[in-house]
C-alpha positions as semicolon CSV with decimal commas, in nm:
position;residue;x (nm);y (nm);z (nm)
1;M;9,299;7,797;6,101
2;H;8,974;7,839;6,293
3;V;9,014;8,031;6,620
4;L;8,736;8,055;6,878
5;I;8,759;8,341;7,127
6;V;8,578;8,277;7,456
7;G;8,471;8,614;7,595
8;L;8,442;8,926;7,377
9;G;8,522;9,194;7,632
10;Y;8,799;9,452;7,631
11;V;9,061;9,177;7,578
12;G;8,869;8,920;7,375
13;L;8,734;9,151;7,107
14;P;9,071;9,311;7,013
15;T;9,223;8,962;7,021
16;A;8,958;8,834;6,780
17;L;9,015;9,130;6,548
18;A;9,391;9,073;6,551
19;F;9,348;8,710;6,446
20;L;9,105;8,817;6,173
21;E;9,362;9,066;6,048
22;A;9,618;8,782;6,045
23;G;9,398;8,582;5,807
24;C;9,239;8,336;6,049
25;R;8,877;8,238;6,054
26;V;8,750;8,364;6,389
27;T;8,436;8,294;6,591
28;G;8,359;8,493;6,902
29;Y;8,168;8,317;7,180
30;D;8,009;8,515;7,464
31;V;7,733;8,435;7,710
32;S;7,586;8,784;7,667
33;A;7,356;8,826;7,367
34;A;7,345;9,199;7,445
35;R;7,723;9,222;7,411
36;L;7,713;9,045;7,075
37;A;7,438;9,281;6,955
38;A;7,648;9,582;7,057
39;I;7,946;9,439;6,865
40;R;7,737;9,390;6,553
41;K;7,624;9,755;6,577
42;G;7,977;9,878;6,640
43;Q;7,872;10,024;6,975
44;V;8,179;9,910;7,166
45;D;8,477;10,079;7,328
46;L;8,771;10,015;7,092
47;S;9,077;10,191;6,959
48;P;9,035;10,365;6,620
49;L;9,240;10,085;6,462
50;D;9,015;9,812;6,603
51;H;8,697;10,003;6,511
52;A;8,823;10,004;6,152
53;R;8,895;9,631;6,171
54;L;8,549;9,562;6,311
55;R;8,393;9,745;6,017
56;F;8,616;9,573;5,760
57;H;8,616;9,211;5,879
58;R;8,331;8,970;5,928
59;L;8,341;8,843;6,285
60;E;8,122;8,539;6,344
61;T;7,960;8,547;6,689
62;T;7,759;8,299;6,890
63;T;7,615;8,227;7,233
64;D;7,620;7,851;7,166
65;P;7,896;7,677;7,368
66;A;7,890;7,387;7,123
67;A;8,093;7,612;6,891
68;V;8,399;7,519;7,099
69;A;8,413;7,176;6,937
70;A;8,434;7,316;6,583
71;A;8,752;7,522;6,637
72;D;9,116;7,432;6,593
73;V;9,220;7,674;6,867
74;V;9,028;7,804;7,169
75;V;9,148;8,128;7,332
76;I;8,995;8,215;7,670
77;C;8,972;8,589;7,744
78;V;8,734;8,646;8,036
79;P;8,754;8,899;8,321
80;T;8,905;8,811;8,659
81;P;8,794;9,086;8,900
82;V;8,797;9,098;9,279
83;D;8,501;9,155;9,511
84;E;8,453;9,440;9,759
85;H;8,679;9,258;10,005
86;H;8,958;9,219;9,746
87;V;8,895;8,845;9,720
88;P;8,936;8,711;9,363
89;D;8,607;8,649;9,185
90;L;8,673;8,338;8,977
91;S;8,314;8,282;8,864
92;A;8,362;8,392;8,502
93;L;8,693;8,210;8,469
94;R;8,559;7,887;8,615
95;A;8,250;7,904;8,395
96;A;8,455;7,968;8,080
97;C;8,703;7,691;8,153
98;G;8,420;7,457;8,244
99;T;8,255;7,528;7,910
100;V;8,576;7,458;7,723
101;V;8,639;7,135;7,916
102;A;8,284;7,018;7,844
103;H;8,309;7,076;7,467
104;A;8,677;7,039;7,379
105;V;8,781;6,764;7,141
106;P;9,116;6,584;7,103
107;G;9,371;6,764;6,889
108;Q;9,269;7,115;6,988
109;L;9,495;7,385;7,129
110;V;9,358;7,581;7,428
111;V;9,517;7,914;7,525
112;L;9,425;8,078;7,856
113;T;9,502;8,453;7,859
114;S;9,308;8,577;8,163
115;T;9,518;8,707;8,453
116;T;9,475;8,471;8,745
117;Y;9,641;8,291;9,035
118;V;9,946;8,073;8,993
119;G;9,830;7,718;8,919
120;S;9,495;7,806;8,766
121;T;9,575;7,677;8,415
122;R;9,656;7,339;8,567
123;D;9,364;7,342;8,812
124;L;9,097;7,446;8,563
125;L;9,215;7,305;8,230
126;I;9,518;7,074;8,219
127;D;9,395;6,836;8,489
128;H;9,059;6,796;8,313
129;L;9,157;6,760;7,947
130;S;9,298;6,463;7,757
131;G;9,445;6,481;7,408
132;V;9,425;6,862;7,413
133;D;9,728;7,093;7,417
134;V;9,708;7,368;7,679
135;V;9,916;7,681;7,738
136;F;9,897;8,000;7,939
137;S;9,983;8,323;7,757
138;P;9,881;8,636;7,950
139;E;9,702;8,910;7,761
140;R;9,881;9,238;7,699
141;V;9,601;9,454;7,562
142;D;9,655;9,830;7,600
143;P;9,307;9,990;7,576
144;G;9,238;10,341;7,456
145;P;9,306;10,556;7,150
146;G;9,676;10,593;7,233
147;G;9,727;10,231;7,330
148;R;9,987;10,005;7,174
149;P;9,831;9,773;6,911
150;L;9,817;9,412;7,023
151;E;10,052;9,308;6,740
152;H;10,325;9,538;6,876
153;S;10,354;9,366;7,215
154;P;10,569;9,054;7,265
155;R;10,388;8,759;7,420
156;V;10,495;8,532;7,704
157;L;10,410;8,165;7,661
158;G;10,395;7,899;7,933
159;P;10,312;7,557;7,782
160;A;10,203;7,237;7,951
161;S;10,420;7,038;7,707
162;A;10,679;7,095;7,437
163;K;10,424;7,009;7,167
164;A;10,173;7,256;7,311
165;G;10,444;7,521;7,321
166;D;10,539;7,466;6,956
167;R;10,177;7,492;6,842
168;A;10,104;7,799;7,053
169;E;10,424;7,974;6,945
170;E;10,328;7,931;6,580
171;L;9,982;8,069;6,659
172;L;10,095;8,370;6,863
173;R;10,359;8,477;6,611
174;R;10,067;8,564;6,383
175;V;9,962;8,842;6,624
176;A;10,283;8,933;6,810
177;P;10,630;9,053;6,706
178;S;10,797;8,788;6,923
179;V;10,717;8,512;7,170
180;H;10,912;8,456;7,491
181;R;10,874;8,098;7,605
182;V;10,902;8,000;7,972
183;S;10,917;7,658;8,130
184;S;10,560;7,618;8,254
185;P;10,213;7,773;8,276
186;E;10,290;7,864;8,638
187;A;10,594;8,071;8,534
188;A;10,384;8,262;8,280
189;E;10,106;8,316;8,535
190;L;10,352;8,460;8,787
191;C;10,509;8,675;8,513
192;K;10,178;8,850;8,454
193;L;10,125;8,908;8,825
194;L;10,476;9,053;8,851
195;E;10,406;9,295;8,564
196;N;10,103;9,451;8,732
197;S;10,242;9,427;9,086
198;F;10,542;9,626;8,961
199;R;10,305;9,895;8,835
200;A;10,109;9,899;9,160
201;V;10,418;9,942;9,377
202;N;10,556;10,222;9,161
203;I;10,224;10,406;9,139
204;A;10,199;10,393;9,519
205;L;10,554;10,529;9,543
206;A;10,478;10,812;9,297
207;N;10,173;10,911;9,504
208;E;10,380;10,906;9,822
209;F;10,649;11,125;9,667
210;A;10,381;11,369;9,551
211;D;10,262;11,397;9,912
212;I;10,622;11,443;10,031
213;A;10,682;11,713;9,770
214;R;10,376;11,909;9,881
215;E;10,484;11,877;10,244
216;V;10,825;12,032;10,170
217;G;10,688;12,291;9,926
218;V;10,823;12,143;9,601
219;D;10,639;12,083;9,273
220;P;10,611;11,700;9,242
221;V;10,585;11,707;8,862
222;E;10,904;11,909;8,837
223;V;11,082;11,649;9,050
224;I;10,951;11,355;8,846
225;E;11,043;11,520;8,516
226;A;11,394;11,583;8,645
227;A;11,434;11,223;8,764
228;A;11,308;11,096;8,428
229;T;11,607;11,252;8,252
230;K;11,822;10,973;8,397
231;P;11,876;10,728;8,109
232;F;11,919;10,423;8,332
233;G;11,788;10,291;8,664
234;F;11,468;10,498;8,664
235;M;11,125;10,440;8,510
236;R;10,873;10,722;8,521
237;F;10,544;10,679;8,708
238;D;10,311;10,970;8,777
239;P;10,090;11,035;9,079
240;G;9,714;11,050;9,050
241;P;9,380;11,000;9,226
242;G;9,417;10,621;9,247
243;V;9,404;10,338;8,996
244;G;9,119;10,185;8,801
245;G;9,042;9,940;8,524
246;Q;9,074;9,564;8,533
247;C;9,445;9,518;8,599
248;V;9,628;9,713;8,870
249;P;9,341;9,737;9,124
250;S;9,273;9,362;9,098
251;D;9,563;9,154;8,969
252;P;9,802;9,179;9,269
253;Y;9,528;9,035;9,491
254;Y;9,541;8,715;9,284
255;L;9,897;8,685;9,411
256;L;9,835;8,791;9,772
257;W;9,529;8,565;9,795
258;R;9,728;8,244;9,749
259;L;10,026;8,333;9,966
260;R;10,041;8,225;10,326
261;R;10,406;8,194;10,426
262;A;10,567;8,449;10,192
263;A;10,378;8,753;10,334
264;P;10,488;9,011;10,071
265;T;10,511;9,325;10,285
266;V;10,600;9,570;10,004
267;L;10,312;9,466;9,777
268;T;10,064;9,453;10,066
269;A;10,160;9,805;10,171
270;A;10,139;9,932;9,813
271;M;9,789;9,792;9,760
272;G;9,678;9,944;10,091
273;A;9,814;10,283;9,984
274;I;9,641;10,256;9,646
275;A;9,309;10,169;9,810
276;A;9,345;10,471;10,041
277;R;9,436;10,719;9,767
278;P;9,080;10,829;9,673
279;Q;9,014;10,921;10,037
280;A;9,331;11,131;10,037
281;V;9,189;11,322;9,739
282;V;8,867;11,375;9,933
283;G;9,071;11,507;10,225
284;R;9,238;11,766;10,003
285;A;8,899;11,861;9,857
286;L;8,769;11,927;10,209
287;E;9,075;12,141;10,285
288;M;9,017;12,350;9,974
289;L;8,648;12,396;10,052
290;A;8,730;12,499;10,408
291;A;8,994;12,746;10,286
292;A;8,729;12,902;10,062
293;G;8,486;12,929;10,355
294;R;8,251;12,666;10,217
295;D;8,083;12,404;10,434
296;V;8,092;12,066;10,258
297;R;7,730;12,011;10,360
298;D;7,608;12,273;10,114
299;A;7,896;12,269;9,864
300;T;7,868;12,189;9,495
301;V;8,153;11,973;9,366
302;L;8,208;11,853;9,011
303;V;8,435;11,560;8,928
304;A;8,567;11,610;8,574
305;G;8,646;11,283;8,399
306;V;8,549;10,953;8,563
307;S;8,686;10,683;8,331
308;Y;8,987;10,500;8,469
309;K;9,214;10,638;8,193
310;P;9,183;10,905;7,922
311;G;9,010;10,819;7,597
312;V;8,803;10,522;7,713
313;A;8,444;10,480;7,829
314;D;8,549;10,222;8,089
315;A;8,472;10,322;8,449
316;R;8,547;9,984;8,611
317;E;8,716;10,025;8,949
318;T;8,752;10,398;8,881
319;P;8,868;10,602;9,185
320;A;8,606;10,860;9,085
321;V;8,333;10,645;9,239
322;P;8,467;10,638;9,598
323;I;8,557;11,007;9,568
324;I;8,204;11,105;9,464
325;A;8,048;10,866;9,716
326;A;8,250;11,011;10,006
327;L;8,164;11,369;9,913
328;R;7,795;11,286;9,882
329;R;7,798;11,107;10,220
330;L;7,940;11,425;10,372
331;G;7,650;11,625;10,230
332;A;7,801;11,779;9,917
333;R;7,613;11,787;9,589
334;A;7,876;11,597;9,397
335;E;7,822;11,541;9,026
336;F;8,040;11,438;8,734
337;T;8,110;11,516;8,373
338;D;8,286;11,298;8,117
339;P;8,269;11,306;7,735
340;L;8,254;10,926;7,710
341;V;8,063;10,820;8,023
342;E;7,693;10,909;8,034
343;E;7,599;10,730;8,356
344;L;7,792;10,630;8,667
345;V;7,678;10,392;8,939
346;V;7,766;10,533;9,282
347;G;7,638;10,310;9,560
348;E;7,272;10,250;9,488
349;E;7,238;10,561;9,271
350;V;7,282;10,601;8,897
351;L;7,417;10,949;8,831
352;K;7,375;11,126;8,498
353;R;7,662;11,338;8,375
354;A;7,641;11,716;8,388
355;S;7,598;11,807;8,022
356;D;7,706;12,173;8,051
357;P;7,963;12,191;8,331
358;G;8,071;12,544;8,249
359;S;7,726;12,685;8,317
360;E;7,739;12,645;8,695
361;P;7,970;12,818;8,947
362;W;8,098;12,504;9,120
363;D;8,250;12,550;9,464
364;L;8,518;12,300;9,362
365;V;8,612;12,106;9,050
366;V;8,812;11,787;9,100
367;V;8,986;11,691;8,775
368;H;9,006;11,313;8,793
369;T;9,077;11,209;8,431
370;L;9,190;11,427;8,143
371;G;8,968;11,412;7,837
372;G;8,739;11,635;7,643
373;D;8,742;12,014;7,645
374;L;8,831;12,168;7,982
375;A;8,843;12,524;7,847
376;W;8,547;12,610;8,072
377;L;8,776;12,591;8,377
378;R;8,857;12,942;8,498
379;P;9,171;13,053;8,687
380;E;8,965;13,203;8,968
381;Q;8,772;12,878;9,013
382;P;8,893;12,637;9,285
383;V;9,030;12,333;9,101
384;L;9,189;12,023;9,251
385;D;9,398;11,866;8,975
386;A;9,423;11,502;9,079
387;T;9,592;11,418;8,746
388;Y;9,890;11,647;8,819
389;R;9,892;11,728;8,447
390;L;9,703;12,053;8,401
391;E;9,908;12,357;8,318
392;R;9,837;12,586;8,609
393;P;9,755;12,947;8,513
394;G;9,937;13,219;8,703
395;D;9,752;13,356;9,008
396;S;9,502;13,070;8,987
397;R;9,326;12,880;9,264
398;W;9,427;12,547;9,117
399;E;9,602;12,296;9,342
400;V;9,710;11,931;9,342
401;P;9,642;11,666;9,607
C-alpha cells in the first residue's frame, strides 16, 4: 500500500513514520523545501522513538503535488491555527485540500486528520471529489519525549460512506490499537473539538482553583493531589502559566467560530480565562518585584523555559511570549533561557537565549516550563514558579502565581 502524507509537520511526520513502521510505502509531500531538507538531516523535533524510525526507514519526500495521483491513500495533516483575533486560519487546510482535489484519481482513499470546524471534510473534500472515498479521522499525536506513541492511541473514524469506512478502518488498524467508528465525518470532527474543549475548560478551572487556594492561604498542589486520590469522578488537571502548542489555544475557537445560536457560555468563559492567564502571571511578578523593593523599570527578569511543554523545541502559542512582552513593555530587561529553544520571537524582536543563566543575579526568575538543569536557582533568589511543580526549599523566596 502506498500512502502519501500531505504536510510533514509535528503530526504528519510521526504519522508517516508510523505507516513506514507498519510496512507501507510512504511518500511525504510538503510545500516547504526547507522542511524536507531538515527532515533528511534529522534536524526535527521528534520523540526518541520517532528519531530512531527516521534514521532506520527510508522516507520518500517531495514538493511536487502531482505525487498525490500516484498514491493509494492520501492522508492530510496540516496545521489549523487561529489568528491574533482568535479567528480560524484555514489557509493551509484549504490549500492542502485544494491540492488533493486537483490531483486525486478515482479509487483513492483520502483521510483528513487536521482539527477543524464541523462540516469542513464535506465542504473541502467530499463535495468536490467523485469516485474517491473520504473520511475524517482526527489526529491524536502526543509530542515530546514522554508522549504516548501514535500506535498506542485509539482512532476515531467518521466516514462519508460505508465503503470508505471499511477501507479507512483497515488502514488505521495498521497504526492504532483500535478504531472507533462514528456515523459521519461531522461526528468525528465534533469529537475532536470536544476533546480539546474539555481540556481547555479543566485547565481554566485548575488555574482558578490555584488562585482561590492562594487567596485562602492553602497550597493548591496539595489540594489537587488530595482530590486526585479519588478513584472515580475526578480527572487531574494542574494549574500553570497558560496554554500553548497547536491544540488547546486554537481548537475550541474552531467550534465557537461556527456557532451563532448555541452561545456556549462555559467554553467562552474558559477560553477568556486561558487568554488572560499570562497577564495574571505578570501581575504576580510585579507584586514580587515590588515586595523586594525593585522598580520594574530597571528590573532584570529571566523566564526559564519557553516551550509550550517540557521536552520539546516547540514555542508555538507559548504563554512565555506574552509574559516576556508585557514585562519588556513595562521597562524590565526580560530575557529567557531554554535548553531546546535558541531564539524566540517577541513582537518585532528576536531574542537570543541567555546561555549562562546562573551567572547573573536576576531580580526575579519566572519558571515557565520545566526542562534542563535548574540547579542554578538559589533559595534566596526570588522565583515565581508558574509550573507549580518545583520543590520549594525551606526559607526560600520562591512563590507560585
